MDAnalysis code that builds the backbone (N, CA, C; Angstrom):
import MDAnalysis as mda
import numpy as np

u = mda.Universe.empty(198, n_residues=66, atom_resindex=np.repeat(np.arange(66), 3), trajectory=True)
u.add_TopologyAttr("name", ["N", "CA", "C"] * 66)
u.add_TopologyAttr("resid", np.arange(1, 67))
u.add_TopologyAttr("resname", ["MET", "SER", "ALA", "VAL", "GLU", "ASP", "VAL", "VAL", "THR", "GLU", "ALA", "PRO", "ALA", "VAL", "GLU", "ALA", "VAL", "PRO", "LYS", "ARG", "ALA", "MET", "THR", "LEU", "GLY", "TYR", "GLY", "THR", "SER", "LEU", "ALA", "ILE", "LEU", "ALA", "LEU", "LEU", "ILE", "VAL", "VAL", "PRO", "LEU", "PHE", "ARG", "GLU", "GLU", "PHE", "HIS", "HIS", "LEU", "GLN", "LEU", "THR", "MET", "LEU", "LEU", "ILE", "TYR", "GLY", "LEU", "ALA", "VAL", "LEU", "ALA", "LEU", "ASN", "ILE"])
u.atoms.positions = np.array([
    [2.076, -61.037, -16.025],
    [1.691, -59.623, -15.484],
    [3.076, -58.939, -15.393],
    [3.395, -57.621, -16.221],
    [4.451, -57.162, -16.098],
    [4.359, -55.936, -14.966],
    [5.524, -55.308, -14.809],
    [5.640, -54.272, -13.740],
    [4.847, -53.097, -14.144],
    [4.516, -52.802, -15.167],
    [3.870, -51.372, -15.759],
    [2.466, -51.680, -15.619],
    [1.844, -52.735, -15.786],
    [0.201, -52.915, -15.454],
    [-0.098, -52.737, -13.869],
    [1.071, -52.881, -12.881],
    [0.594, -52.898, -11.726],
    [0.658, -51.497, -11.100],
    [1.433, -50.547, -11.644],
    [1.664, -49.255, -11.248],
    [0.624, -48.342, -11.683],
    [-0.069, -48.575, -12.872],
    [-1.077, -47.744, -13.311],
    [-2.257, -47.631, -12.475],
    [-2.627, -46.396, -11.931],
    [-3.974, -46.353, -11.183],
    [-4.714, -45.055, -11.809],
    [-5.841, -44.877, -11.404],
    [-6.807, -43.988, -11.832],
    [-6.941, -42.893, -10.784],
    [-6.912, -41.785, -11.298],
    [-7.153, -40.548, -10.176],
    [-8.381, -40.303, -10.147],
    [-8.769, -39.760, -8.845],
    [-10.412, -39.380, -8.935],
    [-10.587, -38.103, -9.528],
    [-11.741, -38.033, -10.281],
    [-12.181, -37.061, -11.038],
    [-12.587, -35.514, -10.352],
    [-11.968, -34.640, -10.745],
    [-11.862, -33.218, -9.917],
    [-13.089, -32.391, -10.672],
    [-14.145, -31.973, -9.803],
    [-15.127, -31.122, -10.420],
    [-14.511, -29.852, -10.981],
    [-14.979, -29.164, -12.051],
    [-14.584, -27.885, -12.464],
    [-15.480, -26.799, -12.173],
    [-14.856, -25.834, -11.654],
    [-15.909, -24.633, -11.270],
    [-16.414, -23.953, -12.432],
    [-17.813, -23.656, -12.013],
    [-18.506, -23.265, -13.455],
    [-17.705, -21.548, -13.563],
    [-17.765, -21.266, -14.535],
    [-16.890, -19.918, -15.101],
    [-17.948, -18.745, -14.799],
    [-19.180, -18.853, -14.588],
    [-20.015, -17.881, -14.033],
    [-19.860, -17.487, -12.755],
    [-19.455, -18.382, -11.940],
    [-19.277, -18.253, -10.528],
    [-18.223, -17.272, -10.260],
    [-17.182, -17.281, -11.282],
    [-15.958, -16.614, -11.008],
    [-16.003, -15.306, -11.655],
    [-17.055, -14.347, -12.136],
    [-17.627, -13.326, -12.527],
    [-18.192, -12.381, -11.571],
    [-17.806, -10.881, -11.735],
    [-18.904, -10.090, -11.169],
    [-19.935, -9.663, -11.963],
    [-21.047, -9.295, -11.503],
    [-22.083, -8.995, -12.222],
    [-21.912, -7.599, -12.701],
    [-22.707, -7.303, -14.006],
    [-22.553, -6.043, -14.483],
    [-22.778, -4.658, -13.617],
    [-23.797, -4.898, -12.768],
    [-23.951, -3.663, -11.588],
    [-23.031, -3.574, -10.907],
    [-22.283, -4.780, -10.416],
    [-20.990, -4.472, -9.295],
    [-19.953, -3.886, -10.076],
    [-19.754, -4.247, -11.382],
    [-18.538, -3.427, -11.987],
    [-18.885, -2.367, -12.455],
    [-20.090, -2.105, -12.788],
    [-20.451, -0.570, -12.931],
    [-20.161, 0.427, -11.504],
    [-20.807, -0.218, -10.489],
    [-20.331, 0.639, -9.241],
    [-18.861, 0.731, -8.978],
    [-18.130, -0.222, -9.142],
    [-16.503, -0.240, -8.769],
    [-16.132, 0.849, -9.765],
    [-16.432, 0.827, -11.170],
    [-15.824, 1.639, -11.850],
    [-16.324, 3.155, -11.574],
    [-17.544, 3.621, -11.132],
    [-17.953, 4.916, -10.901],
    [-17.226, 5.469, -9.817],
    [-16.914, 4.281, -8.613],
    [-16.140, 4.834, -7.491],
    [-14.938, 5.153, -7.863],
    [-14.266, 4.300, -8.868],
    [-12.929, 4.521, -9.055],
    [-12.815, 6.043, -9.888],
    [-13.832, 6.280, -10.715],
    [-13.947, 7.693, -11.119],
    [-14.069, 8.895, -10.236],
    [-14.953, 8.614, -9.512],
    [-15.389, 9.751, -8.698],
    [-14.654, 10.105, -7.382],
    [-13.924, 9.157, -6.763],
    [-12.803, 9.065, -5.609],
    [-11.846, 10.084, -5.940],
    [-11.140, 10.019, -7.144],
    [-9.924, 10.984, -7.295],
    [-10.359, 12.284, -7.170],
    [-11.622, 12.746, -7.392],
    [-12.190, 14.135, -7.481],
    [-11.876, 14.702, -5.846],
    [-12.307, 14.134, -4.922],
    [-12.212, 14.486, -3.711],
    [-10.844, 14.151, -2.913],
    [-9.971, 13.509, -3.576],
    [-8.740, 13.172, -2.896],
    [-7.565, 14.241, -3.160],
    [-6.479, 14.139, -2.353],
    [-5.148, 14.926, -2.495],
    [-4.350, 14.063, -3.862],
    [-3.413, 14.838, -4.255],
    [-2.594, 14.352, -5.170],
    [-2.017, 13.214, -4.948],
    [-1.594, 13.107, -3.441],
    [-0.761, 11.707, -3.539],
    [-1.724, 10.429, -3.297],
    [-2.949, 10.797, -2.974],
    [-3.874, 9.462, -3.126],
    [-4.303, 9.252, -4.665],
    [-4.135, 10.254, -5.392],
    [-4.548, 10.136, -6.713],
    [-3.420, 9.234, -7.264],
    [-2.337, 9.678, -6.937],
    [-1.170, 8.728, -7.524],
    [-1.331, 7.276, -7.196],
    [-1.602, 6.971, -5.852],
    [-1.617, 5.593, -5.189],
    [-2.990, 5.165, -5.950],
    [-3.866, 5.542, -6.315],
    [-5.039, 5.080, -7.214],
    [-4.760, 4.469, -8.506],
    [-3.858, 5.584, -8.975],
    [-3.405, 5.384, -10.463],
    [-2.609, 4.135, -10.665],
    [-1.569, 4.059, -9.670],
    [-0.748, 2.942, -9.572],
    [-1.413, 1.487, -9.179],
    [-2.573, 1.912, -8.502],
    [-3.463, 0.514, -8.347],
    [-4.131, 0.256, -9.649],
    [-4.576, 1.124, -10.134],
    [-5.279, 0.806, -11.670],
    [-4.350, 0.040, -12.512],
    [-3.313, 0.574, -12.638],
    [-1.971, 0.250, -13.650],
    [-1.674, -1.344, -13.395],
    [-1.420, -1.521, -11.783],
    [-1.358, -2.918, -11.360],
    [-2.516, -3.915, -11.659],
    [-3.399, -3.351, -11.447],
    [-4.857, -4.143, -11.816],
    [-4.688, -4.644, -13.170],
    [-4.233, -3.682, -13.931],
    [-4.168, -3.949, -15.585],
    [-3.168, -5.136, -15.969],
    [-2.237, -4.665, -15.216],
    [-1.284, -5.873, -15.396],
    [-1.254, -7.305, -15.048],
    [-2.040, -7.231, -13.919],
    [-2.613, -8.753, -13.451],
    [-3.638, -9.372, -14.464],
    [-4.403, -8.360, -15.198],
    [-5.481, -8.988, -16.207],
    [-4.685, -9.232, -17.246],
    [-3.886, -8.720, -17.411],
    [-2.939, -9.234, -18.717],
    [-2.191, -10.381, -18.692],
    [-1.997, -10.521, -17.318],
    [-1.326, -11.960, -17.209],
    [-2.090, -12.914, -17.146],
    [-3.488, -12.676, -16.734],
    [-4.211, -13.828, -16.640],
    [-5.084, -14.123, -18.038],
    [-4.919, -13.394, -19.032],
    [-5.245, -13.645, -20.316],
    [-4.046, -14.665, -20.837],
])
């Protein structure tokens, strides 16, 4: 026997998470979108700026995920 054969071992299998479990439903997505559209109508300019920056950072994170 050579030393290479003694070192090789098999790692246990890892189960993958189903892709469907990591997504939001259409209703939840529409509710969040409606909330993000309606909330700035009743807030001050500073809060409007904060929500805008939140959306920009959210888009940046999504772009990194692609």
